[in-house]
VOPAGU-2260 file (C-alpha; in pm, 1 decimal, decimal comma):
REM VOPAGU-2260
SITE   aa  ch    i         X         Y         Z
SITE  MET   A    0    7312,7  -11487,3    6896,2
SITE  ASP   A    1    7330,5  -11536,9    7254,1
SITE  HIS   A    2    7637,8  -11670,9    7379,6
SITE  ASP   A    3    7862,4  -11643,7    7663,6
SITE  VAL   A    4    8246,3  -11458,3    7613,2
SITE  ARG   A    5    8500,8  -11557,8    7876,8
SITE  GLU   A    6    8225,3  -11542,0    8172,3
SITE  VAL   A    7    8082,9  -11208,1    8031,4
SITE  PRO   A    8    7718,2  -11259,3    7847,1
SITE  VAL   A    9    7652,5  -11115,5    7495,3
SITE  GLY   A   10    7319,7  -11116,9    7375,3
SITE  THR   A   11    6960,8  -11046,4    7429,1
SITE  PRO   A   12    6859,8  -10863,5    7774,6
SITE  ALA   A   13    6700,8  -11195,3    7833,6
SITE  PHE   A   14    6964,8  -11388,0    7728,2
SITE  VAL   A   15    7164,7  -11150,5    8015,7
SITE  ARG   A   16    6951,4  -11197,9    8293,1
SITE  ALA   A   17    6951,6  -11540,3    8269,9
SITE  PHE   A   18    7338,2  -11546,7    8251,3
SITE  LEU   A   19    7295,7  -11351,5    8575,3
SITE  SER   A   20    7030,2  -11523,7    8771,4
SITE  GLY   A   21    7270,0  -11847,5    8777,4
SITE  GLN   A   22    7589,7  -11641,3    8839,2
SITE  ILE   A   23    7371,1  -11480,6    9152,1
SITE  ARG   A   24    7304,2  -11913,1    9234,7
SITE  LYS   A   25    7716,9  -11995,5    9215,0
SITE  VAL   A   26    7781,0  -11687,6    9494,7
SITE  ARG   A   27    7544,0  -11825,9    9710,1
SITE  ASP   A   28    7664,8  -12193,6    9665,0
SITE  LEU   A   29    8047,1  -11969,0    9756,6
SITE  VAL   A   30    7898,7  -11755,6   10015,8
SITE  GLU   A   31    7719,8  -12030,3   10215,2
SITE  ARG   A   32    8060,2  -12281,6   10203,1
SITE  ILE   A   33    8233,6  -11986,9   10360,6
SITE  VAL   A   34    7967,2  -11925,1   10670,8
SITE  GLU   A   35    8039,9  -12303,6   10686,7
SITE  LEU   A   36    8368,6  -12243,6   10828,3
SITE  PRO   A   37    8350,3  -12166,7   11151,7
SITE  GLN   A   38    8154,0  -12456,2   11236,3
SITE  LEU   A   39    8386,6  -12734,0   11032,1
SITE  ALA   A   40    8742,2  -12585,6   11150,3
SITE  GLY   A   41    8849,5  -12748,0   11466,5
SITE  ALA   A   42    8869,3  -12499,7   11803,8
SITE  HIS   A   43    9268,9  -12368,4   11722,7
SITE  GLN   A   44    9243,9  -12257,8   11366,6
SITE  PRO   A   45    9139,3  -11934,6   11381,3
SITE  ALA   A   46    8842,9  -12003,5   11096,5
SITE  VAL   A   47    8665,2  -11658,7   11110,3
SITE  GLN   A   48    8950,6  -11488,8   11045,1
SITE  VAL   A   49    9011,4  -11680,9   10737,0
SITE  ALA   A   50    8622,6  -11689,2   10674,5
SITE  ASN   A   51    8613,6  -11259,6   10677,8
SITE  LEU   A   52    8924,7  -11263,3   10436,9
SITE  LEU   A   53    8753,8  -11467,8   10191,5
SITE  LEU   A   54    8423,4  -11347,0   10238,6
SITE  ARG   A   55    8631,3  -10999,4   10122,4
SITE  TRP   A   56    8855,9  -11098,1    9869,0
SITE  CYS   A   57    8656,9  -11380,2    9657,1
SITE  VAL   A   58    8318,1  -11285,8    9698,3
SITE  PRO   A   59    8199,4  -10936,6    9538,3
SITE  THR   A   60    8606,3  -10906,0    9383,3
SITE  LYS   A   61    8508,1  -11104,7    9199,5
SITE  CYS   A   62    8153,0  -10992,3    9041,0
SITE  VAL   A   63    8344,7  -10666,0    8896,1
SITE  HIS   A   64    8418,7  -10786,2    8547,2
SITE  LEU   A   65    8046,7  -10804,5    8539,5
SITE  LEU   A   66    7952,8  -10396,9    8595,6
SITE  ARG   A   67    8230,4  -10334,7    8359,3
SITE  THR   A   68    8129,8  -10478,9    8078,3
SITE  LEU   A   69    7718,3  -10464,5    8128,5
SITE  PRO   A   70    7507,0  -10166,4    8117,5
SITE  PRO   A   71    7435,0  -10065,1    8492,5
SITE  GLU   A   72    7039,4  -10116,2    8400,0
SITE  TYR   A   73    7131,8  -10537,4    8395,5
SITE  THR   A   74    7340,4  -10529,5    8666,5
SITE  ALA   A   75    7119,4  -10359,1    8925,4
SITE  ASP   A   76    6978,1  -10685,9    9061,1
SITE  PHE   A   77    7280,8  -10833,0    9050,1
SITE  CYS   A   78    7439,6  -10625,3    9304,8
SITE  THR   A   79    7130,7  -10570,5    9489,9
SITE  ALA   A   80    7171,7  -10959,7    9556,6
SITE  VAL   A   81    7493,7  -10974,8    9608,2
SITE  ASP   A   82    7533,4  -10717,4    9836,7
SITE  SER   A   83    7234,0  -10910,6   10068,5
SITE  MET   A   84    7450,4  -11202,1   10066,4
SITE  VAL   A   85    7741,1  -11116,3   10153,9
SITE  LEU   A   86    7617,9  -10874,2   10418,3
SITE  ASP   A   87    7357,8  -11172,8   10541,7
SITE  ALA   A   88    7712,0  -11408,0   10567,3
SITE  PHE   A   89    7924,3  -11159,0   10758,2
SITE  CYS   A   90    7658,0  -11143,7   11023,5
SITE  ASP   A   91    7620,5  -11474,2   11089,1
SITE  ILE   A   92    8029,7  -11484,4   11069,1
SITE  ASN   A   93    8085,2  -11248,9   11300,4
SITE  GLU   A   94    7763,4  -11314,5   11520,8
SITE  CYS   A   95    7692,0  -10977,2   11479,5
SITE  ARG   A   96    7326,9  -10961,1   11351,9
SITE  GLU   A   97    7149,2  -10850,5   11629,5
SITE  HIS   A   98    7224,3  -10494,0   11695,3
SITE  PHE   A   99    7348,3  -10410,5   11342,1
SITE  GLY   A  100    7135,1  -10120,2   11199,0
SITE  GLN   A  101    7195,5   -9855,8   10974,9
SITE  VAL   A  102    7504,0   -9672,3   11152,8
SITE  GLN   A  103    7667,4  -10052,6   11156,1
SITE  ARG   A  104    7587,6  -10050,4   10744,7
SITE  HIS   A  105    7760,5   -9740,3   10668,3
SITE  LEU   A  106    8038,5   -9871,1   10898,1
SITE  TYR   A  107    8047,2  -10191,0   10726,3
SITE  GLU   A  108    8075,7  -10003,6   10400,4
SITE  THR   A  109    8292,0   -9723,3   10433,5
SITE  PRO   A  110    8625,5   -9789,7   10294,5
SITE  MET   A  111    8917,3   -9897,7   10577,2
SITE  ALA   A  112    9131,6   -9645,4   10510,4
SITE  TRP   A  113    8859,7   -9403,8   10632,2
SITE  GLY   A  114    8816,1   -9621,0   10920,2
SITE  GLY   A  115    8533,7   -9864,9   10834,7
SITE  LEU   A  116    8541,6  -10260,4   10767,2
SITE  GLY   A  117    8558,9  -10176,0   10374,9
SITE  MET   A  118    8279,6  -10382,2   10263,5
SITE  ARG   A  119    8278,7  -10196,9    9940,2
SITE  PRO   A  120    7883,8  -10215,3    9800,3
SITE  LEU   A  121    7845,3  -10341,8    9419,7
SITE  TYR   A  122    7502,7  -10112,2    9385,4
SITE  ALA   A  123    7726,8   -9797,2    9452,7
SITE  VAL   A  124    7965,8   -9820,2    9212,7
SITE  ARG   A  125    7809,2  -10006,1    8957,2
SITE  ASN   A  126    7739,3   -9701,6    8695,7
SITE  ALA   A  127    8114,7   -9599,4    8769,7
SITE  ALA   A  128    8285,1   -9933,7    8719,4
SITE  PHE   A  129    8072,9   -9875,1    8370,9
SITE  VAL   A  130    8227,4   -9530,5    8290,1
SITE  GLY   A  131    8521,8   -9606,6    8415,3
SITE  CYS   A  132    8599,3   -9956,3    8159,7
SITE  TRP   A  133    8454,5   -9734,7    7885,6
SITE  MET   A  134    8684,4   -9469,7    7974,2
SITE  HIS   A  135    8964,2   -9704,8    8007,9
SITE  CYS   A  136    8895,9   -9898,5    7657,0
SITE  LEU   A  137    8721,3   -9665,5    7401,2
SITE  ALA   A  138    9064,5   -9559,3    7246,6
SITE  HIS   A  139    9085,9   -9926,6    7176,9
SITE  VAL   A  140    8739,6   -9944,1    7010,5
SITE  ARG   A  141    8767,9   -9668,6    6872,1
SITE  GLN   A  142    9134,2   -9769,8    6675,4
SITE  HIS   A  143    9012,4  -10081,0    6583,2
SITE  HIS   A  144    8691,6  -10154,1    6549,4
SITE  GLY   A  145    8539,9   -9736,1    6512,5
SITE  PRO   A  146    8650,8   -9694,1    6126,1
SITE  VAL   A  147    8408,9   -9986,1    6015,7
SITE  ILE   A  148    8095,0   -9873,4    6291,7
SITE  ARG   A  149    7977,8   -9617,5    6146,4
SITE  GLY   A  150    7876,4   -9284,3    6340,6
SITE  PHE   A  151    8064,2   -9442,1    6613,4
SITE  ASP   A  152    8235,3   -9127,3    6712,5
SITE  VAL   A  153    7942,5   -8873,9    6746,3
SITE  GLY   A  154    7670,2   -9027,3    6940,4
SITE  TRP   A  155    7884,8   -8989,8    7261,1
SITE  ASP   A  156    7802,3   -8618,3    7298,4
SITE  PRO   A  157    7523,9   -8562,6    7577,4
SITE  GLY   A  158    7367,8   -8302,4    7310,8
SITE  GLY   A  159    7349,1   -8499,4    7030,0
SITE  ARG   A  160    7120,4   -8850,2    6920,0
SITE  ALA   A  161    7291,7   -9158,2    6994,3
SITE  THR   A  162    7365,4   -9366,0    6686,9
SITE  TYR   A  163    7328,6   -9694,4    6908,6
SITE  SER   A  164    7255,8   -9892,0    7212,1
SITE  PHE   A  165    7603,6   -9819,8    7368,9
SITE  HIS   A  166    7593,7   -9452,9    7329,8
SITE  GLY   A  167    7289,7   -9416,6    7512,7
SITE  GLU   A  168    7420,2   -9686,4    7790,3
SITE  TYR   A  169    7740,4   -9507,6    7862,0
SITE  ARG   A  170    7539,7   -9157,5    7844,2
SITE  CYS   A  171    7278,4   -9281,4    8112,0
SITE  ALA   A  172    7518,2   -9419,9    8312,5
SITE  LEU   A  173    7761,1   -9151,2    8278,8
SITE  ASP   A  174    7415,7   -8924,0    8450,5
SITE  ALA   A  175    7412,5   -9099,9    8741,5
SITE  VAL   A  176    7793,4   -9158,6    8841,1
SITE  ASN   A  177    7737,7   -8731,7    8780,7
SITE  ASP   A  178    7418,0   -8773,4    9042,6
SITE  ASP   A  179    7644,9   -8969,6    9267,9
SITE  LEU   A  180    7924,9   -8721,3    9279,6
SITE  GLY   A  181    7684,0   -8466,9    9367,6
SITE  VAL   A  182    7662,1   -8083,3    9225,8
SITE  ASP   A  183    8026,8   -7993,7    9348,1
SITE  GLN   A  184    8269,3   -8193,2    9033,7
SITE  ASP   A  185    8132,7   -8451,6    8740,8
SITE  ALA   A  186    8295,1   -8756,9    8661,2
SITE  TYR   A  187    8578,6   -8631,7    8375,8
SITE  ALA   A  188    8677,2   -8391,7    8686,8
SITE  VAL   A  189    8744,4   -8678,3    8893,0
SITE  VAL   A  190    8987,1   -8828,3    8656,9
SITE  GLY   A  191    9160,1   -8558,6    8517,0
SITE  PHE   A  192    9098,2   -8537,5    8127,4
SITE  ALA   A  193    8803,9   -8481,1    7913,5
SITE  PHE   A  194    8624,0   -8709,5    7682,5
SITE  HIS   A  195    8792,1   -8629,3    7359,2
SITE  ASP   A  196    9122,3   -8765,4    7519,0
SITE  ALA   A  197    8975,3   -9090,2    7594,6
SITE  MET   A  198    8914,2   -9149,8    7254,5
SITE  ARG   A  199    9276,2   -9041,4    7166,7
SITE  SER   A  200    9436,2   -9311,2    7412,3
SITE  GLU   A  201    9383,2   -9540,5    7681,8
SITE  GLN   A  202    9337,7   -9409,6    8038,3
SITE  PRO   A  203    9389,8   -9692,8    8273,2
SITE  LYS   A  204    9269,9   -9644,0    8665,6
SITE  CYS   A  205    8947,8   -9463,2    8557,3
SITE  GLN   A  206    8692,4   -9703,3    8747,5
SITE  LYS   A  207    8941,7   -9707,0    9063,5
SITE  ALA   A  208    8933,4   -9337,6    9048,0
SITE  LEU   A  209    8541,4   -9271,9    8991,9
SITE  SER   A  210    8487,4   -9521,1    9259,0
SITE  ARG   A  211    8638,5   -9415,9    9541,0
SITE  ALA   A  212    8495,8   -9084,4    9411,9
SITE  VAL   A  213    8176,4   -9233,9    9492,3
SITE  LEU   A  214    8204,4   -9362,5    9778,8
SITE  ALA   A  215    8379,0   -9075,8    9960,4
SITE  ARG   A  216    8062,0   -8885,0    9839,0
SITE  ARG   A  217    7864,0   -9122,2   10056,0
SITE  PHE   A  218    8083,8   -9104,3   10299,9
SITE  ALA   A  219    8065,6   -8769,2   10337,8
SITE  THR   A  220    7690,4   -8712,4   10326,6
SITE  TRP   A  221    7649,3   -9022,4   10563,7
SITE  ARG   A  222    7916,6   -8829,4   10798,4
SITE  ASP   A  223    7776,2   -8495,8   10818,2
SITE  THR   A  224    7466,6   -8592,5   10991,5
SITE  LEU   A  225    7610,8   -8799,9   11277,6
SITE  ASP   A  226    7600,7   -8607,8   11625,1
SITE  PRO   A  227    7936,1   -8474,6   11681,9
SITE  ARG   A  228    7927,9   -8683,3   12061,8
SITE  SER   A  229    7843,8   -8990,2   11849,7
SITE  ARG   A  230    7996,7   -9327,4   11895,7
SITE  ALA   A  231    8048,8   -9379,1   11524,6
SITE  LEU   A  232    8234,3   -9057,5   11492,8
SITE  GLY   A  233    8491,0   -9174,9   11709,4
SITE  ILE   A  234    8503,7   -9491,2   11606,9
SITE  LEU   A  235    8584,8   -9322,0   11249,4
SITE  GLN   A  236    8843,0   -9006,4   11394,5
SITE  ALA   A  237    9042,8   -9331,2   11570,9
SITE  ALA   A  238    9060,5   -9585,5   11264,8
SITE  THR   A  239    9114,0   -9434,2   10981,1
SITE  SER   A  240    9457,1   -9389,1   10823,9
SITE  GLU   A  241    9547,0   -9046,3   10779,0
SITE  GLY   A  242    9508,2   -8989,6   11172,1
SITE  ARG   A  243    9786,0   -9106,1   11444,3
SITE  ARG   A  244    9713,8   -9485,1   11418,6
SITE  SER   A  245    9757,9   -9552,0   11044,3
SITE  MET   A  246    9809,9   -9880,7   11091,5
SITE  ALA   A  247    9434,3   -9928,9   11296,4
SITE  SER   A  248    9247,9  -10122,8   11029,7
SITE  GLU   A  249    9502,3  -10376,4   10900,2
SITE  TRP   A  250    9380,3  -10660,5   11097,1
SITE  LEU   A  251    9109,9  -10659,7   10874,5
SITE  VAL   A  252    9281,6  -10748,3   10564,3
SITE  THR   A  253    9578,2  -10949,8   10753,9
SITE  SER   A  254    9647,4  -11337,0   10695,2
SITE  PRO   A  255    9724,6  -11571,0   10960,6
SITE  PHE   A  256   10049,0  -11692,5   10831,3
SITE  GLY   A  257   10163,2  -11761,6   11166,1
SITE  PRO   A  258   10135,8  -11620,0   11579,0
SITE  ARG   A  259   10177,6  -11281,7   11506,4
SITE  THR   A  260    9922,2  -11245,0   11287,2
SITE  THR   A  261    9691,2  -11478,6   11383,9
SITE  ILE   A  262    9346,5  -11340,2   11541,8
SITE  PRO   A  263    9145,5  -11657,7   11723,1
SITE  ASP   A  264    8781,5  -11655,8   11705,8
SITE  ALA   A  265    8663,0  -11496,7   12005,4
SITE  GLN   A  266    8884,1  -11229,2   11965,6
SITE  TYR   A  267    8825,7  -11142,0   11607,2
SITE  ARG   A  268    8464,2  -11121,5   11677,9
SITE  LEU   A  269    8504,2  -10914,6   11955,8
SITE  ALA   A  270    8736,8  -10659,7   11762,7
SITE  VAL   A  271    8460,3  -10633,2   11469,9
SITE  ARG   A  272    8145,3  -10522,8   11737,4
SITE  LYS   A  273    8416,4  -10315,0   11876,9
SITE  ARG   A  274    8445,6  -10097,2   11542,5
SITE  LEU   A  275    8108,9  -10169,4   11431,5
SITE  GLY   A  276    8008,9   -9978,1   11793,1
SITE  ILE   A  277    7769,4  -10274,6   11873,3
SITE  PRO   A  278    7740,2  -10382,2   12265,7
SITE  LEU   A  279    7989,1  -10647,1   12400,6
SITE  CYS   A  280    7808,0  -10711,9   12767,5
SITE  ASN   A  281    7546,0  -10646,5   12923,5
SITE  GLU   A  282    7521,8  -10286,0   13128,8
SITE  GLN   A  283    7535,1  -10495,8   13478,5
SITE  ASP   A  284    7804,5  -10664,5   13428,6
SITE  GLY   A  285    8150,4  -10604,4   13670,2
SITE  CYS   A  286    8509,1  -10532,4   13543,4
SITE  ARG   A  287    8682,1  -10856,1   13702,4
SITE  VAL   A  288    8984,0  -10764,1   13661,2
SITE  GLN   A  289    9238,1  -10859,8   13946,4
SITE  LYS   A  290    9382,9  -10518,9   14024,0
SITE  GLY   A  291    9658,7  -10496,0   14311,3
SITE  GLY   A  292   10005,7  -10796,8   14341,3
SITE  MET   A  293   10353,1  -10803,9   14480,0
SITE  ARG   A  294   10652,4  -10586,8   14402,5
SITE  PRO   A  295   10976,2  -10839,2   14239,0
SITE  GLY   A  296   11126,8  -10965,3   14559,4
SITE  GLY   A  297   10803,1  -11057,4   14718,6
SITE  HIS   A  298   10728,6  -10668,3   14902,9
SITE  PRO   A  299   10353,4  -10616,1   14852,8
SITE  ARG   A  300   10237,3  -10338,4   14613,3
SITE  ARG   A  301    9877,5  -10368,8   14736,7
SITE  PRO   A  302    9598,9  -10608,3   14825,7
SITE  VAL   A  303    9490,8  -10874,3   14505,8
SITE  GLN   A  304    9103,4  -10793,4   14420,8
SITE  PRO   A  305    8889,2  -10764,0   14146,8
SITE  CYS   A  306    8839,7  -10361,4   14011,9
SITE  GLY   A  307    8461,9  -10392,0   14056,0
SITE  SER   A  308    8394,5  -10112,4   13862,6
SITE  THR   A  309    8005,2  -10146,0   13657,8
SITE  PHE   A  310    8070,3  -10189,9   13244,8
SITE  LEU   A  311    7882,5   -9959,5   13025,8
SITE  ALA   A  312    7712,2  -10198,3   12729,4
SITE  HIS   A  313    8068,9  -10093,2   12510,5
SITE  GLY   A  314    8269,5  -10184,8   12745,0
SITE  ASP   A  315    8544,4   -9902,7   12737,2
SITE  HIS   A  316    8632,5   -9926,4   13058,0
SITE  ALA   A  317    8778,1  -10234,8   13063,5
SITE  GLN   A  318    9034,6  -10133,1   12782,9
SITE  GLY   A  319    9206,4   -9889,9   13025,7
SITE  CYS   A  320    9139,1  -10117,2   13328,9
SITE  ALA   A  321    9348,6  -10413,6   13253,9
SITE  ARG   A  322    9653,3  -10280,3   13267,1
SITE  MET   A  323    9763,8  -10473,2   13548,4
SITE  GLU   A  324   10044,1  -10678,3   13321,1
SITE  ILE   A  325   10199,2  -10303,9   13188,5
SITE  GLN   A  326   10161,5  -10165,2   13528,0
SITE  GLU   A  327   10387,2  -10475,3   13722,4
SITE  ARG   A  328   10646,6  -10454,0   13430,9
SITE  HIS   A  329   10704,0  -10056,2   13465,1
SITE  ASP   A  330   10717,5  -10089,1   13891,1
SITE  GLY   A  331   10992,0  -10434,5   13852,7
SITE  LEU   A  332   11167,9  -10186,5   13630,3
SITE  ALA   A  333   11149,5   -9885,7   13873,3
SITE  ASP   A  334   11266,7  -10082,1   14124,1
SITE  LEU   A  335   11552,8  -10278,6   13947,1
SITE  CYS   A  336   11651,3   -9942,3   13846,5
SITE  ALA   A  337   11622,1   -9820,9   14219,8
SITE  ALA   A  338   11837,5  -10152,0   14342,5
SITE  CYS   A  339   12118,7  -10028,4   14079,4
SITE  ASN   A  340   12186,2   -9653,0   14201,6
SITE  ARG   A  341   12096,2   -9755,7   14610,9
SITE  GLU   A  342   12425,0  -10012,7   14463,1
SITE  ALA   A  343   12604,3   -9737,2   14312,1
SITE  GLY   A  344   12543,9   -9531,1   14666,6
SITE  HIS   A  345   12274,0   -9277,5   14550,1
SITE  ILE   A  346   11984,4   -9198,8   14729,9
SITE  ALA   A  347   11679,6   -9385,1   14484,9
SITE  HIS   A  348   11299,6   -9355,3   14606,4
SITE  THR   A  349   10977,1   -9591,2   14499,1
SITE  GLU   A  350   10668,2   -9552,2   14549,7
SITE  THR   A  351   10545,7   -9630,0   14858,6
SITE  GLU   A  352   10203,3   -9779,3   14991,1
SITE  VAL   A  353   10001,2   -9496,6   15083,7
SITE  PRO   A  354    9649,4   -9609,3   15315,2
SITE  GLY   A  355    9342,0   -9472,0   15153,8
SITE  VAL   A  356    9499,1   -9376,6   14804,4
SITE  LEU   A  357    9737,0   -9626,2   14643,3
SITE  SER   A  358    9534,3   -9924,8   14811,0
SITE  GLU   A  359    9218,9   -9776,0   14644,1
C-alpha cells in the first residue's frame, strides 16, 4: 500500500517518483521566495547575505533525509532538479550568471574548508548518503527485524545472491560509492570498520565520512587539472582553512546579527564574484583611489590626486592600492612618536618629501 511515513514515501516506484515530483514543486516554491528577498527588502537591510544563508541552510540540507532512505536510482532526477534550482537561484541572487562557467561551478561546489563556496551538490553524494545510512542503522534493523526477515543476513555479500530488493539496492549503491572513491580506497576503508562490525553495532557519522571522501576525490581530480598559474588555484590556496587564513570563508556562513557581521548587498556580491574568479570591472577602467594628503598638523605629505592606474578585469590592483587610510594612520603615529622623542631631547627623523620619488 502506498503511503508516506514522516515525509518519506513507502510504496511502488510510481508512487515514490510522484512523491518526489511533489517535493520538487515544494523546493521550487521555496527557492522562488528566497530569490525575491533582495527585491522586497529595504536598501538598508542585508538581503543578499540573508538570501544566501537561506539558500545554503534551508534548501539542499532539507532534502538529505530522502537521499538517506531512498535508493539512488529513485533520487537521481530529484537531486539533479534541486541542484539546478539552487544554482540558478544562487546566480540570480548574486547577479553572477553572465560569467558563470565550469571553473566557477567547481569553485561553487568545493567545500569551504578547501577554498570553495561550499554549495554541496546532492547528486554527487546521493550514493554516499544511502550507503552511510545503512551502515549506521543496519545493526538496529537487524536486532529488531532480522529474526522475522528470513535470509536477512545473507543477502549483503557482494559475491552472493540478493535475497530482497534492499540487498541489491545497497550493493549497487556501494559499488557506485567505490567507483566515486577510485582505486585507492573503498567505502569501508573510509569509515574504518568492516561490514560485520556494522551488523553488530550502530556506526554513526558514516554518511558524513563517505560524503566528504567522495567530495574530496572530486575536488582532487579537478584541482590536478588546473594550471599552476591559474586564478582558480590561487583562490583555493588563499581561502583554504588549512592555510594562513583559517577563517577566510567564514563570511559565507556569518549571520547579520550586528554591524560587525553585516555585509551590505553590493559588497557581498562583489565578494562572491571575487571568490568565483569572475571579472569585477571593465579592463580599461581607471583607479580612482585618492593618493596623497596632509600629515597631522597640516604639514603636506604629497599632493592629492587619483591613482590613475588601469584596471585589469579582476580588479586586483585595487586591493593593494586602496591603502591611503592605513598610510595616514601610520604617518600620524610616526609623527606623534617623533614629537614625543624630540620633546624628550632626542633626535628623531621622519619621512621627507623627495621630488620625483614620493610624489609619484
